[in-house]
N, C-alpha and C positions, 0 to 999 in steps of 0.2 A: 335740827333736833330729831331724835329717833323715838322719843317717848310717845306711846300710842294713846295715852289717856288725854293729854292736853297739848294743843298747838300753841305757837308763840303768840298769836293774837289773844287767846284766852288768858295767858299769863300776863301779857301787857295790860289787859283790861283789869286783871286782879291788882296790878301795881297802881293803876290810876283810880281804883275804887269804883269802876263802872259795872262790876258784877252785882247780882242780887245777893242779899245776905246768905241765902242757902248755898248759892254757887261759891261765894267767897269762903264759907266754912269748909266746903268740900275741897277746894284748891289748897287751903291752908293745911288740911289733914294730909293731902297728897304730898305736899312739900316736905313733910316730916320724914318721909321714907323714900323720896325720889331724889337722888343726888343730882341727876341730870337737870331736872327742872329747877332745883335749888341753885345750881350753878348758873343757869340761864338768868334767873332773877338777880343773882349777885352781880353778874356781868352787866346787866341792864342798869342796875343801881349805880355801879361805878361809872358807866358811860353817861348816865344822867347827871351825876355829880360833876363830872368833868365838863359837861355841856354848860351847866349852871355857872361853874367857875369861869368859863370862857366868855359867857354871855349873861352877866348877872342882871342886866336891866333890859326890858323890852323897849323897842324903839318908841319914841314919843311923837305922836301925830298932832301937830298944832292946827288950830282953827277948824277942828272937826269935833263933832259932838257924838259920843258913843255912850251906851250904858256901860258901867264899870263892873268888873269882876275882881275877886280877890287875887292879888298878884301872884303869890307862890303857887297855888293850885294850877293856874293857867300856865305859868312858866314850866311847871313840872310836866304838864300834859304836852306842851310844845316840845319839850326836850325828849320825852319818850317817843313822840311822833318822829322827831328828827333822827333819833337813834334807829328807829324801826325802818325808816326809809333808807338809811345808810346801810343797814345790815341785810335787809331782805328785798329792797326794791319797792317802788311805788305800786306796782301791780298787786303785790301781796296785800297791801292795805285796802285795796279796792274790793278784794274778795272777802266778804263778810256774810256768814250764814244768817239768814233772816227766817223767822217762822213763816210758813205759807199763809198768806192772808185769807185763804179760803177756809182755814180751820180755826174758827173763832168761837165755837160753842163752849162756853165755860164748863169745865169739869168733864168734857168728853174725852174718852180714851179708846184706843184701838190697837190691835196687834195683827200684823200680816206676816206671812211666811213665803219666801221665794227659794228656789233651788237653782244652782248654776247648771245650765244646759251644756251640751257637747261643745259649744263655742265659748263657754265661760260667761255667757250673758244670763242675767236673772230671768227666771220664768216661773209661772204658777203651775204646780202639779195638781190638776183638777181632781184626780182620783185619790189623792192623799197617800199614794204608795211611794215609798222611798227605799233606797238601798244603801247598805254599808259602804262607807267611803265617800258618799256624796257630800257636797258642801251646801249647807242651807244658810240663808240670811234672813233675819227678822227686821222688820221696820215697825216703828211705833207712831202713833198720833196722840197728841194730848193738847188740850186747849190752854193749859197753863203749866208752869213748872211743877214737876212731880218727882217724888222719890220712887225708885223702881227696883224690883227684883225679878229675875227670870229663872225659873226652875223647871225641871222635867221629872216625871215619875213614870215608871214602866209597870207592866202587869205583875211584877214580883214585889212591887212596893218600894223599889229602889229610887231614891230621890237624888238628883244632881242639881247643882246651882251653877249657872253660867254668868250671871250678873247678880250681885254687885262686883265691881272691879276691886274693891277694897277687901272683899272676902268675908267681913263680919257685919256689915251694915249696908243699907240701901245706897245705890248710886243716884245721881241727880240727872233727870232728863230736862232739857230745855223744850219749851213749847214748839210745836211744829206738826206738819202733816206728812206722813210717809217717810219719816227720818230713819235711815239705817242705823242699827246699833253698831258699836265700834268694830266688832269682829264677827266674821262668819263662824259657823260651827260645822266641824266634820263629823259625820255620823259614824258611830262605832259599830262593832259587829253584832250587837244585840238584835235579835229577830222577834218581832211582835209589835203590839201597840205601845205607843209612847205619847204622853200628853205633856205639852209645854204650857206652863202656867205663868202668866205675867201679872205681877202685883204692882199696882199704881197707888201711891198713898201721898198724903199731904205732910206727913211727919216720917222721920226715919224709922225703919223696922229692923229688928234683929234677924239676921239670916238664919241662925239656928232655930229660932222660934217659928219662922215661916216654914222651914223644912219639916218641923214637927207637925204643924197644922196640915200641910199637904199630905204627909204620910198617913196621918190620922183620918183625913177625909177620903182618900183614895186607897182602897184595899181590894185588889183583885180586878179582873178584866171588866166585869159589868159596872162596877163603881167608877172605874177609870173612864168609861164611856159616858156615864149618865150623871154621876153625883157632882153637884156644883161645889167648888171650893170657896168658902167664905172666910174672909179675914176682916176682923173689926177695923173700921176706919179706912178701908182700902177698896178699890175697884179691881176685880179680878177678871182677866180675859184668858181663854184657853184655845189651844190648837192641838188637835189629835192627828198623829201620823201613824201609818201602818208600815213597819219596816220588814221587808222580805229579803229572801236570799237573792244575791246578784243574778241577773238574767244570763 
C-alpha cells in the first residue's frame, strides 16, 4: 500500500472492530474518498469470505474445558489474521505501535519541533532560527485520544493549515509520547517570524473556524510573539520560529 494516512494494520483493525469509535469514524470517512484503501478492504473481505468457506468450523477440542466466545466473531478474527500472515508475513503483525507507557497524565498535551540536520537526522535548533528550504518535523504527546489541527501564522497575518489531513475538520491523534506527525514540512521562502499553533480538542473542530480565530488573535509582530491563542474546548500549544535568509 502507498496511502500515507493509514497502514494495513489500522485498516484490518477497522475491519475487526478493534478501533475506538472516534478512530472508526475517521477511517470510515477516509474510505469514502480513498480508492486504494477501499480496494484493500474489499480484497481482505473477499479473502476472509473464501477462508470462511474453506474452513467453516473451528476444530473441536475434546475433554478440555475453556471459556466460550461467540463463534462467528472469533472465526472472522482468525480469518483476518490468517490473511494478514499470508499477505504481509508474521513479522508485520508483531510490529504494533503502542503508546509510550511513561506518558500517562490524563489530558496532558505537548508539541515539539525538530529540523533535519546536514546528515538528515532530526535535531533541535536551540536558537529557533531556520532557513527557507529546510525540512522540519513536529512530534506530539497526548495522554488520551485527541482531535488535532496544526496551523501557522506569520507577521502579515497569513494563516496556513498543515493538519487536518481531510482539509475541513480535525484529524485524530492516538495517545502517545513524542509521536511524529505523518509528514515533515519544507519551509517556504517567507522571511520573518512564524508561529505554529497546535490545537488539541476532545471533539472535532472546523478548520475554517480555527483559521479565523488564529487570524483574529494574532495580528502583527508583537501579538505573534506574546498574545495567547484561546479556542473554546481545546488546549493550544505554540512554537515560534525566526526564518532568515540562507547563510
